[in-house]
N, C-alpha and C positions, 0 to 999 in steps of 0.2 A: 170392860164397861160395866158400871154398877147397874143395879136393877132400876133405880130411879131414872138414870140417864137413858136406859133402854126404853122405859115407859114413855119418857118424853119424846124419844126418837120415833116410836111407833105412832104416838099421837100426831106429831108433825107430819109423818109420812102419810097417815090417813087423810089429813087435811089437804096435803099436796095431791093425793090421788083423786080426791073429790074435785079439786080445782082442775086437774088434767081432764077428767071426764067432761066437765063443763066446757073446757076449751075445745075438746074434740067435737062436741056438739055444735059449737059455733063455727068450727072450721068447715063443716059441710056447707055452710052458706057462703064461703069465700069464693071468689071468682078464680078460674084457672090462671088468669093473668096475675092476680095477687099472689097465688101460690108460687108461680114461677119466679116472681120477684123475691120472695123469701128464700128460694132455693139457690138463687144466683150466687156465684162464688164471690167472696169478699176477701181480698188479700190483706196482709198486715198493714196497720196504719203507718203511713209515712216512713218507708225504709230509709233510715238516716235522720228522720225528724222525730225526736222523742225516743230514739233507740240509743240507750246509754252504753256505748261500747267501752267506757272507762271503768267498768265494774267487773271485768273478766275474772278477777281474783276473788270475787265475792263468795263463791261457794267454799273456798278454802277458809273463809273467816268464820264459818259455822261448824259446830261439831256435829257428828252423826246423830247424836241424841237430839240436838236442836232441830235438825232437819226432820227427823222422824216424828217429833212431837208437834210438828206444825200442821197436822191434819185438823181442819176446821169445817166450816159449813160446806166447803167444796164437795165433800163426799159423805156427809153425815147421815144421809138417808139410806145408805147401803147397809144391809143387815144380814146377820146369820139367822136363818129360819129354823127354829127347833135346835136339834143337835148339830154341832159343827162337824161337817163331813169333809172339810177340805183336807187335801193331802199335800204335803210339801214336795216340791220338785227340786231335786239336787243335781240331776244331770243337765244343768242349764246350758252347757256347751253343745248339746245335741239338738237335732231337729225334733219337734218344732220349737222347743223352748228357747233356743238361741235367738229366735225371731221376735221374742217378747221383751220389752224394755222397761226398766225402772226409770221413772221420770222424777227429777227434782226440779220443781217449778218455782221460779222467782217471779212473783207478781209485779205489776207496775209500781205498787206501793211498797215493794221490797219484802212483803210477807212471803213465807215459804210454804209450799204445798207439795203433796205427793200425788203421783198418778202412774198410769201404765199406758204403754203404747205398743204397737206392733208394726213390723216392716211389711209394706206392700210393694216396695221397689228398692233399688240400691241405696237411695238417700231419702226415701219418703216413709215417715212413721205416722200411722193413723192413731187417733186417740179421741177422747171426748172433746166436744167443743168447749166445755167449761175448764178443760186443762190448758187450752191455748188462749182463750178469751174469758177472763174472770170479771163478770159484770160488776161485782161489789168491790173489786180491788183495782180499779183503774183501766179495765179493758184488756188489751193484748198483753200477754206475759212479757216481762222484761227479757228473760232468757230461760231456757230449759236445758238441763243436763240430761242427756239420753245415755243410758247404760244398758246395752244389749246383754241378755242372759245373766244378769247379776245374780250372785248366790252369796248373800250376806257380805262378807269382806272379800270374797273372790269375784274378780271381774275378768272373765275369760276373753272379753273383747273390749277395746278401748272405749272409754266414755267420750261423748261428743257434745259440745255445747252449740245450741242453735238460737238464733234470734229471728228466724223466718217461719211464719205460721200462716195457716189457712183455716177458714171456716166459711159459713154462709150467713147471709143477712137474717135468715130466720132465727139464728142464734145471737149474732152480734148486735142486731137491732131489735129483733122481735122477742128475744129471750124465750123462745118456744121450745119446750122439751123435745118435740118431734124433730127438731133440727139441731140437736145437741151432738154435733160431730165436727171434727177438724183434723188438721194434719200438721206435722212438723217437717220442714225441709232442711236436711242437714247441709252443711257447707260443701261446695264442690270437691274439696280436697279430702272429705271424709266419706269413706266407703267401707263400712265394717265387714262386708262380704259374709253375711249370715244367711243370705237367701231371703225369700219373701213368702208371705201367705198369699194364696189365691183367694178370690172373693167372688160372690155371685148373687143374683136375684132369684129367689125361689118362691113358688106359689104357696098359699096358706096351707094346702093339704100336705105338701111335702114337709113343711116346717112343723106342723102339728104332730106328725108321725116321727119326727126326728129326735134323737138324743143330741143335745147341744153341750158343748164343752167350753170351759172358761178357765183361764189362768192369768194371774197377775200378782201385784205386789201390795197386799193388804197391810195397813198400818197397825193392825192389832196383833201382828205376828212379829217375830224377831226381825230387826232392821234389815231391809234389803233381801228378804227371802221370798221366793216365788211359791204360790200355792194354787192347786188345781181342784176343780170339782166339775162333775158333769151329771146331767139329769135330762129326762124327757121334757120337751117344751110344755109349759102350762097353758099359755094362751098366745094368740097371734092377732094383732090389730094392724090396720093399714100401715102404721109407721113404727110399731113397737112390738118386740118379742118379749114375753114374760116367762119367767122360770123360777124355780125354787132353789136354784144354785146359791150356796152360801157365799157372801161377799162381805167386805168391810171397806171403810174409807181407804183410798189409795188404789183401789182396783178399777176406778173409772178409767175408761179407755182401753180396757182389756178386750182382746178378740173373743168373739163368740162364734164358734165354728162347729160344723158338722163333719163327720168322717165317714165316707162311703168308699169301700174298696181301697182303703189306705190313702185316699185323696182327701185332704183337709181343705175345706172351703169356708171362709168367714162369711157369716150371714148377718152379723150385727156388731155394734160397738157398745160395750157395756157402759151404762151411764148412771143408773140410780135404782131405787126400789123401795119396798116397804115390807112389812111383815107378811103381806099377802102375796108377795112375789117381787123379786128383783127384775130388772129389765134392761133391754138394749135398744138403741136406735137401730131400727131395721134397715138393711140395705135394700132399697127399692131403686127403680131406674134412675131418678135424678141423683141419688146418693152415689150409685155406681158410676154414673158419668163424671161426677166431680172427683171420685177416687181415681178414675182413669186419667183425668187431667192432671191431678196432683202427682200421680205416679210418674207421668211424663216429665213433669218439672224436675223430678229427682233422678232422672236417668244419668 
């Protein structure tokens, strides 16, 4: 990314952060009933109505270069902070990397985007809300190709196409950053058998003392390669975890996890950021409850 583009990205990110702070201040005045309505699960629009199943060969019609170059506003606010400290993961067939997925996203308007997801159950892949519901591109994605543990041209596990997605009204109707999370449900016949991440709700004090880890598929690196970085948490808000882990477009939906005693537990879903810190949608009780319900759907 050129210096001018980086400068524009930082300027946009700063304006977005100011907007988010204003929104958070207004959120304190919302009633519990209104908040519950935003958190309510909202399934994919009209399964069978508007879902074009006649385009199954569409991914084959695009070259790898075309798919990888399709990163746009979807993830443009994710940034590398200072020196790029990300490390490439090559043992992607091993735990936990095999549970992280490369996403090729076809929007409703047929534009292509990149993203990252992670398994929380046999057929349930968590990701960012803006990976399954693209507000500026027709709403629910037309289809998403999920490739577990992809390593450039190597695919140790079969890629699976899905047209079944989940998110919450806070994102699909409210477009609120704090509700930017969703899930992909794979078809019943598709069980990659890669295992799944655990996830949990942790108090502020625990998260502030923790080193958080993040791995995903950035679009500024060679196509389809996984990259990792981990650092101590920078800040914790009621709905957001902020860190200075380096990211780039394409890593939205990556798991943000802590590791204690060899037990990895996801505490957030990476979504966006700025030069002052990239951030994740924090797993709080309503998010946790939806994840449990979506995991059950993918049993």
